[in-house]
C-alpha positions in Angstrom: -1.0 42.4 53.1 -2.2 39.7 55.3 -3.9 40.5 59.0 -4.2 37.8 61.0 -5.5 37.9 64.8 -6.0 36.2 67.9 -9.6 35.4 69.3 -11.5 34.2 72.0 -12.6 31.1 71.0 -16.2 29.6 71.6 -15.0 25.5 72.6 -16.4 23.0 74.0 -15.8 22.6 78.3 -13.7 19.8 78.9 -15.5 19.4 82.4 -19.0 19.1 80.5 -17.8 16.9 77.9 -15.2 14.4 79.2 -14.7 12.3 75.6 -14.0 15.4 73.0 -14.0 12.5 70.1 -17.8 12.4 70.3 -18.7 15.7 69.6 -16.1 16.6 66.8 -17.0 16.2 63.3 -15.1 15.7 59.5 -16.2 18.8 57.6 -19.5 19.3 56.5 -19.0 18.4 53.2 -16.9 14.8 53.8 -20.1 13.6 55.5 -22.3 10.9 54.0 -25.8 10.0 55.1 -23.9 7.1 57.3 -21.7 9.3 59.1 -24.3 12.0 59.8 -26.3 8.9 61.5 -23.2 8.2 63.5 -22.5 11.7 65.0 -25.9 11.8 65.9 -25.6 8.6 67.9 -22.1 9.5 69.3 -23.7 12.0 72.0 -26.4 15.3 72.1 -24.1 17.3 71.6 -22.3 16.4 68.7 -21.4 19.7 66.4 -23.4 17.4 63.4 -26.8 19.4 64.7 -25.1 22.7 63.8 -23.1 21.8 60.8 -25.4 19.6 59.1 -28.9 18.4 60.6 -31.1 16.5 59.6 -34.0 17.9 57.1 -37.4 17.1 57.4 -40.7 17.1 54.9 -42.2 19.7 57.3 -39.3 22.0 56.8 -40.0 25.9 55.6 -38.0 28.1 54.4 -39.8 30.8 56.6 -40.5 29.4 59.6 -38.7 26.4 61.1 -36.2 24.4 59.3 -32.3 22.7 59.3 -31.3 26.4 59.7 -32.6 27.8 62.5 -32.7 24.8 64.6 -28.9 25.1 64.1 -28.9 28.3 65.5 -31.2 27.3 68.3 -28.9 24.4 69.1 -26.1 26.9 69.4 -27.7 29.1 71.1 -29.0 26.2 73.6 -25.6 24.9 74.2 -24.2 28.0 75.1 -26.9 28.4 77.5 -26.2 25.4 79.0 -22.6 26.0 79.4 -21.4 23.2 77.4 -19.8 25.8 74.9 -17.8 28.5 76.8 -16.2 31.2 74.8 -12.5 31.5 76.2 -11.5 34.5 78.6 -9.1 36.2 76.7 -7.8 36.0 73.2 -5.3 33.2 71.8 -4.2 31.4 69.0 -4.3 27.4 69.0 -1.9 25.2 67.6 -3.0 22.6 65.7 -0.9 19.3 64.6 -2.6 16.0 63.2 -0.4 12.8 63.0 -1.6 10.3 59.8 -0.5 7.1 57.9 -0.6 8.3 54.5 -3.2 6.5 52.9 -2.4 3.5 50.0 1.2 3.7 51.5 1.3 1.2 54.0 3.9 2.2 57.3 4.6 6.1 56.0 3.3 8.0 58.7 3.5 12.0 58.6 2.7 15.0 60.6 1.3 18.0 59.9 1.4 21.1 61.8 -0.1 24.7 61.8 -2.8 26.8 63.7 -5.6 28.4 64.3 -6.5 32.1 64.4 -8.9 35.0 62.8 -7.8 36.2 59.1 -8.9 39.2 57.6 -11.1 38.5 54.1 -10.1 39.8 50.6 -11.5 39.5 47.6 -9.4 37.4 45.0 -8.5 40.8 42.9 -6.6 42.1 46.2 -4.0 39.2 45.7 -3.7 38.7 49.0 -5.8 35.3 49.0 -5.9 32.9 46.1 -8.0 30.3 45.3 -7.1 27.0 43.5 -10.1 25.4 41.9 -14.0 26.0 40.9 -17.2 25.9 43.5 -20.3 25.0 43.3 -23.1 27.4 43.7 -25.4 25.8 45.4 -22.6 24.9 48.3 -22.6 28.5 48.6 -26.1 29.1 49.1 -26.7 26.5 51.6 -23.8 27.6 53.8 -24.8 31.3 53.5 -28.0 30.3 54.9 -26.7 28.7 57.3 -23.8 31.3 58.6 -26.6 34.0 58.5 -29.1 31.6 61.1 -26.0 30.6 63.7 -23.7 34.1 63.3 -21.1 31.9 63.8 -17.8 29.7 62.1 -18.1 26.7 63.3 -15.9 25.1 60.9 -12.2 26.0 60.1 -11.0 26.5 56.3 -7.4 25.3 55.5 -5.4 28.0 54.3 -1.5 27.2 52.5 1.4 29.9 52.8 5.0 29.5 52.3 7.5 29.9 54.8 11.0 28.3 54.7 12.3 29.8 57.9 9.2 28.1 60.1 9.1 31.4 62.6 5.6 30.6 63.2 6.0 26.9 63.6 9.2 27.3 66.3 7.2 29.8 67.9 4.1 27.9 68.7 5.2 24.2 69.0 8.9 24.6 70.4 9.7 25.4 74.1 12.4 27.6 75.1 14.9 24.2 75.0 13.6 23.2 71.2 11.4 20.5 72.8 7.5 20.4 71.3 5.2 21.9 74.4 2.8 19.0 75.8 -1.0 19.5 74.0 -3.7 21.2 75.6 -5.9 18.7 73.8 -5.2 15.4 72.1 -8.3 13.7 70.0 -8.1 10.3 67.6 -10.8 10.9 65.0 -12.5 7.8 62.9 -10.0 7.6 60.3 -7.3 7.1 63.1 -5.8 10.4 62.6 -3.9 12.0 66.0 -5.5 15.7 66.3 -3.1 17.7 68.8 -4.1 21.2 70.2 -2.4 23.7 72.2 -4.0 27.2 73.4 -1.0 30.5 73.3 -2.2 33.1 75.4 1.7 35.4 75.5 1.1 38.1 73.7 4.7 38.4 72.5 4.6 35.2 71.2 1.0 36.1 69.4 2.7 39.7 68.0 5.6 37.1 66.3 3.6 34.8 64.6 1.2 38.0 63.6 4.4 39.8 62.0 5.7 36.9 60.4 2.3 36.1 58.7 2.1 39.7 57.5 3.9 39.7 53.6 2.7 36.0 53.3 0.1 35.4 50.6 -2.7 32.8 51.1 -3.5 29.9 48.9 -7.0 28.3 49.8 -6.3 24.3 50.1 -10.2 23.8 51.6 -12.7 26.1 52.0 -13.1 28.1 48.8 -17.0 28.1 49.4 -16.8 29.1 52.5 -14.6 31.6 52.0 -16.5 33.2 49.0 -19.6 33.0 51.0 -17.8 35.0 53.7 -16.4 37.8 51.5 -20.2 38.3 50.4 -21.3 38.6 53.6 -18.6 40.6 54.4 -19.5 43.1 51.7 -23.8 43.0 52.7 -22.6 43.7 56.5 -20.4 46.1 55.3 -22.8 48.3 53.4 -25.7 47.7 56.1 -23.1 48.9 58.7 -22.0 52.0 57.0 -18.1 50.6 58.0 -15.6 50.8 55.5 -14.8 46.6 55.1 -10.8 47.6 54.7 -11.1 49.2 57.9 -7.7 49.0 60.2 -7.9 46.5 63.1 -9.3 47.6 66.3 -6.3 47.4 69.0 -8.5 48.3 72.2 -6.7 45.4 74.2 -3.3 45.8 73.3 -3.3 42.9 70.4 -5.1 43.3 66.9 -9.3 42.2 66.5 -11.1 42.7 63.0 -12.7 46.3 63.3 -16.1 44.2 63.1 -16.8 40.6 63.1 -17.3 40.2 59.7 -14.4 41.8 58.4 -12.6 38.3 59.3 -13.3 34.3 59.3 -11.5 31.4 61.6 -8.7 29.4 59.5 -6.0 27.0 59.9 -2.6 28.4 58.5 0.3 25.4 57.1 2.9 26.3 55.9 3.9 24.5 52.5 8.0 24.9 53.0 6.8 22.0 56.0 6.3 18.5 55.2 3.4 16.4 56.4 1.3 17.7 53.7 -0.3 15.0 51.3 -2.8 15.5 48.6 -5.0 12.7 47.6 -7.0 12.6 43.7 -10.6 13.0 43.5 -12.0 10.5 40.9 -14.9 11.3 38.7 -17.8 9.4 38.4 -20.1 9.7 35.4 -24.1 8.8 35.8 -27.5 9.3 34.3 -26.3 9.3 30.4 -28.8 7.8 28.2 -27.7 5.3 25.9 -24.2 5.2 27.5 -21.9 2.2 25.4 -18.6 1.1 26.7 -17.0 0.1 23.3 -18.7 3.1 21.6 -16.9 5.0 24.2 -13.4 3.4 23.5 -13.8 3.2 20.0 -14.3 7.2 20.2 -11.4 7.7 22.8 -8.7 6.1 20.7 -9.0 9.4 18.5 -7.5 11.5 21.3 -5.9 8.6 23.8 -3.8 5.4 23.5 -6.0 3.0 24.8 -4.8 0.2 27.0 -7.6 -2.8 27.9 -6.6 -3.4 31.5 -7.0 -7.5 31.9 -9.5 -8.3 35.2 -7.4 -9.6 37.8 -8.0 -13.3 38.9 -9.6 -13.8 42.5 -6.7 -15.2 43.9 -4.7 -12.2 42.5 -4.6 -8.6 44.3 -7.6 -6.6 44.0 -9.3 -5.0 41.1 -8.5 -1.4 42.6 -4.8 -2.2 43.4 -4.4 -3.5 39.9 -5.7 -0.4 38.0 -4.4 2.0 40.7 -0.8 0.6 40.1 -1.6 0.9 36.2 -2.0 4.1 36.9 1.2 5.0 39.2 3.3 3.7 37.0 2.3 5.3 33.9 4.4 8.4 33.6 2.4 11.6 32.5 -0.9 12.7 32.3 -2.9 9.2 32.4 -6.2 8.0 33.8 -7.8 5.0 34.0 -11.6 3.9 32.7 -13.5 1.3 34.2 -16.8 0.7 32.8 -19.0 -2.6 33.3 -17.8 -4.4 29.8 -14.2 -3.4 30.9 -11.3 -1.2 32.0 -8.5 0.6 29.7 -5.6 2.8 30.5 -6.3 6.2 28.8 -3.0 8.2 28.0 -3.3 11.2 25.9 -2.0 12.0 22.1 -0.2 15.2 22.3 -1.1 16.6 18.9 -4.1 15.0 18.6 -6.0 16.9 21.9 -4.3 20.1 22.0 -6.5 21.7 19.8 -9.4 20.7 22.5 -6.8 22.4 25.3 -6.4 26.2 23.1 -7.3 29.0 25.4 -5.8 27.4 28.6 -1.9 28.3 29.9 1.0 25.5 29.8 0.4 25.1 33.3 -3.5 23.9 33.1 -2.9 21.9 29.8 -0.2 19.6 31.7 -3.0 19.0 34.6 -4.8 15.5 34.2 -7.8 16.5 35.8 -7.8 20.0 33.1 -7.7 16.9 30.1 -9.8 14.6 31.6 -12.7 17.5 32.2 -11.6 19.1 28.5 -11.2 16.0 26.6 -13.2 13.4 28.0 -15.9 15.0 30.0 -17.1 17.9 27.4 -15.5 16.4 24.3 -16.5 12.6 24.7 -19.3 12.9 26.7 -21.2 15.9 25.8 -21.2 17.3 29.0 -20.5 20.9 29.1 -19.1 23.0 31.9 -22.1 24.2 33.4 -23.7 20.4 33.8 -20.4 19.5 35.4 -20.5 22.4 37.6 -24.2 21.7 38.4 -23.3 18.3 39.5 -26.0 16.5 37.3 -24.2 14.0 35.8 -20.7 13.8 37.8 -20.0 12.4 41.3 -16.6 12.8 43.1 -15.4 10.3 45.4 -11.7 9.5 47.2 -11.8 6.0 47.5 -11.4 4.2 43.9 -13.2 1.0 45.5 -16.3 3.3 46.0 -15.7 4.7 42.3 -15.4 0.7 41.0 -18.4 -0.2 42.8 -20.7 2.5 42.2 -19.6 1.2 38.3 -19.9 -2.7 38.7 -23.8 -2.5 40.9 -25.2 0.3 37.8 -25.3 2.7 39.7 -22.7 4.5 37.2 -21.6 4.6 33.7 -18.7 4.9 33.7 -15.6 5.9 36.5 -12.2 7.4 36.0 -9.5 7.3 38.2 -6.9 10.2 38.4 -3.8 10.7 40.0 -3.3 13.4 42.9 -2.7 17.2 41.5 1.1 18.1 42.9 1.6 20.6 45.5 3.8 22.3 43.0 1.0 22.7 40.4 -1.1 23.8 43.0 0.9 26.9 43.7 1.8 27.9 40.3 -1.7 27.6 39.4 -3.3 29.5 42.1 -0.5 32.5 42.3 -1.1 33.0 38.6 -4.7 34.0 39.5 -5.8 30.3 37.2 -8.7 28.0 38.6 -8.4 24.4 38.0 -11.9 22.2 38.0 -14.0 22.0 41.2 -12.7 18.9 43.4 -9.4 19.1 41.8 -7.4 18.7 45.2 -8.4 16.4 48.4 -6.3 17.3 51.0 -5.7 14.6 53.8 -6.4 14.6 56.6 -9.3 16.8 57.3 -9.4 19.9 59.6 -12.1 18.6 62.5 -14.8 20.7 63.2 -15.5 21.7 66.7 -12.4 22.0 68.1 -13.0 26.2 68.0 -15.5 28.0 67.1 -16.0 32.1 66.2 -19.0 33.9 67.2 -20.1 36.8 65.5 -22.4 37.6 68.4 
């Protein structure tokens, strides 16, 4: 049973922050050093100082460090009134209108809503994951969370409701027209974000009731979710509280039995249009003695290898040529890019089959699974532990950046892949399976700083 709750969000005071675009950010794991610098320069109240602050050589584990500074900053902003807590519990409608990357002229809108939800272990079959996580990311988020005692970012959660009950209640007025938003922001990618504050108890009750029987799938935020579940267990034991205790209803609306029992999420209906999944390309670096000719010779045993001629200076870009080759190839395929040339790799089904034994048919049909099992593990000798540790693999959204890293010698080889489909991700999740880490890139990302959930 999915339990959702309205909450009294901590939000930026619009009287103190006239330009909200100056203080919100992309999610922490999508922020490059250059973006971090830009956010620092945008405003002294930019949320970057809390979710991904600068580290200094003088930092110590027991003394001042990036986490203690984040907590002090959050406290200071609350004391100054830059951040204010809402006076009544609410849900927050959230819509994002965006141009689809790589598809000129195509615009989509993704709708959802922000609420709290009770945390569950995966074994309870209420919340489902779809990909592996990186241990070091979880330890970082746990340290930040313990210091700040606040959720400053939402995780992105999917559910399915062909009747669109929640969306109709949240976004439509009595005449069926979309309500006027309370907040509008355009981010650095040109995405138009709109937020609606919803405090009507009857509306809130209708939305919560509609979500009770839903299965929830994590789209983005596996690290934060798993960190929060672990912290919930820890705090329930410390407080002597049943972690599955029924919600409080003191105000007439449900609330978590204890603050750590829930976390902040954005819920998006898989039955609605507007969801976009982009590929996450793999860049392999640090391989001693890597030789492109030898690699392609080995690859011939498992793949049909079709060299791709470098484009002329007057024609389409290399990125465009390689992605078009990939897009027009049916079935599992990926493009390998080396300094000595590129090629399309299409697996020989019978030859790769032994390397995929033990995996379900769903897993075996995934491009990203075959890339990891056959190419990274078998051909390049990178075992799963090394890949998960991030020792030799980078994950990039932009194919142009992946190609550039190879061309400049920062990487040995890049692999451009197709995106996982929404139906593939859903089926993997609901059958209690997981894909390799960074298998999906949901676009656009949820802005951080629109609403926050504080435990104290």
